[in-house]
C-alpha positions as CSV (number, residue, x, y, z in Angstrom):
1,X,11.3,15.3,146.2
2,X,12.0,12.7,143.6
3,X,8.5,12.6,142.2
4,X,8.5,16.4,141.9
5,X,11.7,16.2,139.9
6,X,10.5,13.3,137.8
7,X,7.3,15.3,137.0
8,X,9.4,18.3,135.9
9,X,11.5,16.1,133.7
10,X,8.5,14.5,132.1
11,X,6.9,18.0,131.6
12,X,10.1,19.3,130.0
13,X,10.4,16.3,127.8
14,X,6.8,16.9,126.6
15,X,7.6,20.5,125.9
16,X,10.7,19.6,124.0
17,X,8.8,17.2,121.8
18,X,6.1,19.8,121.1
19,X,8.7,22.4,120.2
20,X,10.5,19.9,117.9
21,X,7.2,19.2,116.1
22,X,6.6,23.0,115.7
23,X,10.1,23.5,114.3
24,X,9.5,20.7,111.8
25,X,6.2,22.2,110.7
26,X,7.8,25.6,110.3
27,X,10.6,24.1,108.2
28,X,8.0,22.5,106.0
29,X,6.2,25.9,105.5
30,X,9.5,27.6,104.7
31,X,10.3,24.9,102.1
32,X,6.8,25.3,100.6
33,X,7.2,29.1,100.4
34,X,10.6,28.7,98.8
35,X,9.1,26.4,96.2
36,X,6.3,28.9,95.5
37,X,8.9,31.7,95.1
38,X,10.8,29.5,92.7
39,X,7.8,29.7,90.3
40,X,8.4,33.4,89.8
41,X,10.9,35.2,87.5
42,X,14.1,36.2,89.3
43,X,13.2,39.9,89.2
44,X,9.9,39.4,91.2
45,X,11.4,36.7,93.4
46,X,14.1,39.1,94.5
47,X,11.7,41.9,95.2
48,X,9.6,39.7,97.5
49,X,12.7,38.4,99.2
50,X,14.0,41.9,99.8
51,X,10.6,42.9,101.3
52,X,9.8,39.8,103.4
53,X,13.1,38.0,104.0
54,X,15.5,41.0,104.3
55,X,12.7,43.1,105.7
56,X,13.6,46.2,103.6
57,X,11.3,49.1,103.3
58,X,9.4,49.8,100.1
59,X,11.4,53.0,99.8
60,X,14.7,51.0,99.9
61,X,13.5,48.5,97.3
62,X,12.1,51.2,95.1
63,X,15.5,53.0,95.2
64,X,17.4,49.7,94.4
65,X,15.1,49.2,91.3
66,X,14.8,52.8,90.3
67,X,11.0,52.6,90.6
68,X,8.4,54.5,92.6
69,X,7.2,53.2,95.9
70,X,3.7,52.8,94.6
71,X,5.0,50.7,91.6
72,X,6.9,48.4,94.0
73,X,3.9,48.0,96.3
74,X,1.7,47.2,93.3
75,X,4.2,44.7,91.9
76,X,4.6,43.0,95.3
77,X,0.8,42.8,95.8
78,X,0.2,41.4,92.3
79,X,2.8,38.7,92.8
80,X,1.6,37.8,96.3
81,X,-1.9,37.2,94.7
82,X,-0.2,35.1,92.1
83,X,1.6,33.0,94.7
84,X,-1.6,32.7,96.7
85,X,-3.5,31.3,93.6
86,X,-0.7,28.7,93.0
87,X,-0.8,27.8,96.7
88,X,-4.5,27.3,96.8
89,X,-4.4,25.3,93.6
90,X,-1.7,23.0,95.1
91,X,-3.5,22.6,98.4
92,X,-6.9,21.5,96.8
């Protein structure tokens, strides 16, 4: 009985350690993404945050900015490409 309990405790301890490591890695990724967003002008940064952090639809964002959905989509795609280029440059 005791060895079974000890095995479960050790297994759970390992799982907790793995989860803590995953949480730390995710925090680092969020920090990196925030620093990439900080390279953008506030207008574009806000648009990306509305889409990906607040999970608003393109229609809602377009309405907020008084633009067409197609224009908002194009703007978001262009700035995602820009962020990707900056990311790739920093990783290499």
